[in-house]
N, C-alpha and C positions, 0 to 999 in steps of 0.2 A: 504494500500500500504506500502511495507516494502523494504528498500534498501538492506537488508541482503539476500534477495532471488533473484536468477536469474529468476526463474519461479514461478508464483502463479496461480493455477487453483482453483477457489472457487465455490463450490456448482454447479458443472457441471451436467446437466441433459440431457440425450439422449434416445429417444425411437425409436424402429423399429416396424413394423407391429406385434402386439401381444406381444411385449417384451419391458419392460423398462430396457434398458441395464445399464444406469447410473442413480442413484437416489440421486443426490446432492453430488458428490464426490469432495473432496479437496485434492490437491497435492501441495507440496512446495519443491523446489529444490534450494540448495545453490550453489554459484559459486565454481568450483573446487571440486565437490562432485560426487561420484559414488553412485547412488540411486537405490536400488533394488525394483522392483514391483513384488509381489508374490500373488497368488490366484488361485483358481480352474479355469478350462476352463469355459468361460462364466461369469466370475466374473466382467469383465469390463475393464481389463488392456489395451488390444489392442484397444478397442473402445475409451477409453480416449485419447490414444496417437494419434489416427486418428483424433480426434477432435482438438488436438494440432497442427497436421500437415495440417489442412485445408481440409482433405479428407471428414470428416463429419462436419456438422454445428451443434453445441450444441443447444438444445431446450431452455436452460436457463443456467445462470452462467456467470462468468467473467474469462478472461485469461489476466494475466499481465506478460510481458517479459521485463526484465531490468527496472522494475518499471512503465512501460507504458502499459495501457490497449490496447489490440489488438482484433479486431472483424471483422467479415465478410471478412475473408481473404482466399486466395487459397493456394495450395501447393507451387506455385511459390513464393507467399508472405512469407510463412514460411521459405523457403530456403533463401530468401533475409534477413530475420530477423536473420538468423544463426541457424536454426533448421533443422536437417537432421534425417532421419529414415531408419534403416535396418529392413524391415518388416519380420514377422514370415514366411510367405509363399514367396518363391523365386519368383521374378518377372523380370527375365532378358529378354532382347531382344535376343532370341536364335540364330538368323541368322545374328547377328552383331558381330563385333570383341569385344575382351575383353576391349580394350582401348575405343571403342565407348560406351560400357556399363558404364565404369568408369566415363566418362565425359558427359554422356547423359543429355542434357539440359543445360550443362555448358561447352560447347566446347570452347577451346582457339581459338582466331581468329587472322588472319594476319592483317596488316595495311589496306589491301584492303577489309577486312570484310569477307574473306573466312575462312573456318575451317583450322587451322594450324595443319596438320596431323603429321608433324615431331615433333613439340613441344608436341603434344598429346602422341606420341610414347615414347619420352624421359621421360616425366613426369609419364606415365603409368609404365615404367620400375622401377621407384623409388618406386611407391606404390606396385608393384608386387614382390618385393624382396623375400617376404616370401611365395609367391605362386609358384615361379619358373616356370612361363609360358611365352610364347611368346605373347605380347600384341596384335598381329595381328590375333591370333587364334580365331575362332568363339566359342561362348559360348556353343552351343549345343554339342561341342566335349569334354567338361569338365565333371568331376565327380561332384556330388552334393556338396561334401565338397569344391572343388575348386570354384564352383559357389558362395558358401557362402562367401569364402574369397574375391572374386571379389566384392561382395556386400559391404563387410566391407571396401575395398579399395575405392569404390565409395563414401561412406559416409565420409571417412577420407579426400578424395580429395576436398570435399566441404568446408573444414575448418570451420566446424560448432562450434558455442559456446555451443550448446546443442545437443548431439548426442543420439538418441533413438535407443536402440538395443533390438529388439524383438526376443528372442530365437536365438541369433547369434551363439551359440556353437552347435546347432543342426547339426549333421552329421560331426562335426570336430573331429579329433583325439586328444588324450591327449596332444601331442606335439603342435598341432595347437591351442588348447585352451590356453595353457601356453603362446604361442606367442601373442594371442589375449589379454590376461590379461596384459601382459607387455605393449602392445600398449595402452590399456585403462588407465593404471597407468601413462603413459607419457602424455596422453591427460589431465588427472587430474592435473599433475604437471604444465601444461601450463595454468591452471586456468579455463579450460573449464569443462563442466559437462556432465555426462552420466546418462541416465535412462536405467537400465539394467533389462530386463524381462526374467526370466528363470524359468523352473520347476525343475531344478537341484539345490536343496537347498544347497548342499555343496559349489556350486559356489557362492551363495549369501554370505555365511559366509566368503569365501576366499577373495572376491574382493570389497564388498560393504561397504560404510561408514554409510548408513542409509537404513532402510527398511520401505516401506508402504505396508500394507496387505489389499487386497481386498476380499470381500465376497458378492455375490449376488448383484453386482452393487453398493456397498458402500465401503468406506475406513473404516476399522474396527481396524486398528492398525498402530502405527508410532513408531518404535523402532530401537535401535542400535543393531548390531549383538552381541555385548558384553552383552546385556541385556536379551537375550533369547536363548534357544537351539532349535534344529530341531523339537523335539516333541512339544514344545510350539508353534513354528511357524506353524506347521501342524494343530494344534488344532485351532489356530486363523483363518487359511485359510478355513478350512472345517466345523468348528463349532462342531467337534466331534473328538474323538480319533481314529486314524487308527492303529489298533493293529497288523494287519498282511498284509504287503504289498505284500508278496509272498505266497499266500495260496495254495502252492503245496502239494498235498497229493498223496501217492502211489496208483496206480491202477493196475489191472491185465493187463499184456501185452499179446496180441494175436500173431497171425502169422505175418510174414513179409508182410507189405502192399506195401512198395516201396523199390526197390533195384536198385542202380545205379552202373554201372561197368565202370571204366576207361573213364568217360565222359570228353571230351575236346571241347573247342570252341575257335579256332584261337589262339591269344596271350593272351586271357583273363584268361583262366585256363586250366589245363592239368591233365588227369588221376585222376579225382575225383571219389572216390568210397565210398559208404556208404549204409546202410539200416536203415529203421525205421519201427517199428512194430505198429500194431493197438494198440491204447491206450498209445503210447509213445510220449514224447515231446523231440525232438532232437534240441538242441540249436546249432547255427552256429555262431562262434566267429571269430574275426580277425580285423585287422586294416582296415581303409577306403582304398579301392583300392585292397583289398586282393582277390576279385572275388566272394564274397559271393552272392551278388545280381545277378550277371551274371549266377551263377550256377543254382539258383532256377528259373530264368527266362528262361534259356535254357531247363530245365526239363519241364517247363510249355509251351514250344513251341514258346516263343517270340523271341528266337534266334536260328539259325540253328547250330546244333552240328557239330563238325569236325569228331568226332569218339566217340565210346562208346555205351553202351546198357542201356536201362531202362526197368525194370520189374515191373509190377503191379500184386501183389498177385501171383507171380511165373511165369507169362506169359509176354514174351517180347512184348513191344508195340513200335510203331513209333508215336512220337508226333511232328507234324510239325506246329501246330497252337494252339492258345488258345482253339479253338473249340474241337480239339482232346483231349486236357487236360481235359476240362469239361466232355467230353464223357467218359473219363477214371476215373471220380470221383475225379478230382482235383479242387482246388480253390486257388486263389492267392490274398493276400492283398498287394498292391504295396507300395513301400517306400514313394513315393510322392503323397499324396492323392489329392492335388490340381491339379497337372499336369496329373496324370494317373488314378485318382479314381473318384472324384465327378463330377457331371454335375451341376455346381454352379447355373445356372439360372433356374433349374428345381426343382420340389418339392421333399419332402422326399419319397413320394409314388413311383415316377419314380426311384429315386436313390436306393431304397430298392429292387425293383422288376425287374430292367432292365436286369439282367443276366438270368432271369427266365421267360421272357415274353411269350415264346412259351406255357407255362403251363396255361396261362390265355386266350388263344385264343379258343373260342368256335367253334363248328362244322360249325356254320354260318359265321366263320371268323371274328366275332365281338369280341372285347376285353371284358373280364369279369371284369369291373371296381369294382364291389362289392367285388370280391375275392381279388383284388389288395389292396383295402382299408382295408379289414379284416386282411390280412397277415401283412400289414404295421403296423397296430395298435397293432397286437399281438407282433411284434418284438420291437416296441417302448416301450411296457410294459415290455417285457422280458429282454431287455437290459437297461431299465431305461433311454431312450433317453429324454433329457430335451428339450421339444418343445411345443409351444402353440397348434400345430395342425399337423396332418399328411400332410397337404397341404402347410406347411411352406417351403419356398425355402431353400435348404440346405446351401446356402452361408451365411445365417443369423444364422446358428448354430455355436457353439464354435468348436474348433478343436477336442476335445474329443468326442463330440456328433456326429460330422461328421464321426469320426472313427467308432463309434458304428453302424452308418447306413451302412457303408461299410462292417462291419463284418456281419450285418444282411443280406446283399446282398449275401454274401458267403454262409451263413447257409441255406438260402432258396433253394440253389442248391443241398442240402443234400450230401455234399462231403464225401469221405472216407479219403482224404488226404488234409490238408490245409497248405499252405505256408504263413507265416506271416513275412513280411519284415519291421523291425522296428515298431512293432505294437503300441508302446506307445510313439513314438517320438512326442515331443511338447504337451504332455498331462500331466495334473496336477496329483498330488499324489493320490487324491481320485478316479479319473477316471482310473488311472493306476491299483489301487487295484481291481476295478470292472472288468477291461479287463483281469487281471491275473486270477481272479476267473473264468471268462468265459473260458479262455484257459484250465484251470484245468478241468472244467466241460466237455469240448470237449473230452479231453483225457479219462475221465471216461465213455464217450459214445462210446469209441472204435475208435474214429477218430485219425489218425496219424497227428501230428503237427510238422512241420519243422519251427523253429523260428530263424530268423536272428535278432541280436541285437548288438548295439555298447555299451550297458550298461552292464558291467560285473556283477554287482549285480543281474540284471534281468536274465541274462543267467544262473548264478549259482543258483538263487532262484527258477527258473521255469523248468529247464531241467532235464531229466533223464540221458542223455548223452550229451556230448559237442564235436562237430566237430570244430577244429580250422584250419584256413587257413592263409597262408602267400604267397603273390605274386602269386596267382593263383594256389597254390598247397596245398593239405591237409597235415598238419604236424603232426596231432594227432587226435585220437578220444578217448575221456576221459570219464571214468565213473565218474559221479558227486558225488564222495565220497571223503571227505577230500581234495578237490581241493580248492586252494586259487587263488586270482587274479594274484599273481606273476607267478604261474605255467602256467596259461593261456597266460599271456603276453610273457613268454619265447617261447611258441609255436607260438604265433601270430607274434613275431618279427623274427622268424626263428632261434633262438638260439638253440631250441630243435626241432628235427624232427625224430620221430620213426615210421612214417606211412609207411606201406607196401601196394602198389597198389594191387588191386584184382588179376590181372593176375600173378604177382610175387608170391602171396600166393598160387595159384593153382599149379605153377611150383614146388615150394618148398615142397608142400604137397606130 
C-alpha cells in the first residue's frame, strides 16, 4: 500500500469462456496525472477498466483506491468512490433528453424528493457549452460526435476523482479534440486523475504524463512519453515492427462501377456527384457533420433520396432499401458496429453469415449448418480473427476482431461495390494495418471501394482519389498526388470549392 498513488491495481486476473483476458496485470495511477493505456485490441485495457468500474468481478488480484482496498463492489459503489467511465462503445438512452442522459442515476432532487428538472436544465447548460445543444433535445437526434461529447459531459458532471476515458476522441473533430484536451488538463490541475485509452498514438504523446503498455493480457511497459517514440511504443504494443501501415499498391482500374449524379437528400446534402471504377479506392473526407455518412447510406437505400440518379455499370437503378442495394452488388460496413453491425448475444457463425442466409437454405428448407461453419472458419482464417472458436459470442471479441467479422459478412455476399464507413475507428495499429491490407486486396480483385474516414493519414494513404465534403456539398474531388493534409482541410472547411455538379458540366460541354 502506497500513499503516493490514487489507484493501485495489483496482479488482476480475469477470464471469459475460452479466453484469459487479464493475466496478472498491474496498474498504478498518481493523483493529478493523465495516464495513457495503449495496446492492441484484445490486449486487456477495457477489461481492466471494467473490473475497476465494478462491471466485471476480477478472478484474482487486489484494487486499492486512496490507499484503501476495495472489493466486491458494483458500478454504483465505484461512482460513490469517485470513479467514472466514458466507455468505448456509446451507451446513451436514445429516447431520453440530453440532460436526462447527463444526470442518469445522479439526478438532482427537490426538498420533497422529486427530480429537480429546472436545476437539471440549468446545470446541463453549463456542461453543454461546448456542445451547443438544447438540453431538452433527445439523444437519438444527435450526431455520433455530439453523443460522444454528451458522454464526456456526463462523466464530468459526476465530479469524479478518477475519470476513465475509453476512446473518447472517436468521431470528434480536430477542434472538439482540442477542447476535450483543454478540459482534461483542467481536471488534472484540480488534482484529479484521468486514465486515457486511445489508439491514436499522437494523442498519447500530446496529453499524457505516463504510459502503461498492454500486450496479450499483460502490462509489458511503464514509460514516460519523453522516454520513447511512436515506433518504440508500437513495437512494445504488438511485439513486432509495423513497417507499412498503409500498404496501398497501384492496381489496374476497370470501367465505371458506380456513378452518382446530383444526389440530394433533404437538408443533409445536395447535388453530390461522383464515380468510382472497378479496382479503385475512393476516399471520402470532411469534417463531422459534412454529410459523408448520409451520402453512402442514401446510395445504399437506408434513406430516401430527394433527387438525383444512381448508375451501376452504366445502367440507372432505383435503390429504395438495403435489399435493393444487395441485389445490385453493394455492401455496407456501418460507422457504429455496436449499434448497427453486430448481434452481440449471438455467435461468430451467425454474425458472419446473417447477410447471406438464403444461400444456406437447402431445397428441404432446412439450414445447411455444415456450410455455415465451413464458411465461418474459412473467413476466421483468412482475416486472422482472434477467437477460441467459431461458436464464441461476438460480444466477447475485441473491437478489431468484431470489425473483421463484419467485413467477412460483407465479403460473403460477393459484392462489386463496398462502402466502408470509418473502417478502422477504435482499432489498434496492428489490426489497422491488416484491414488496410485487406482493403488493398479488395481493390486488386476489381471491387470498387468507397471509404469514409475522419483520419486524414488513412484517407491519403489508402485512396486513389479523394472526394471532400463541406456542409452537405462536395467541394472537390482530388487526385491523390502530392496532396497534403492542409489542402484537404481547406476543402473540408469550405475555404476552397472548385467542384462543378454533373448537370452544370453537361450544360457547359
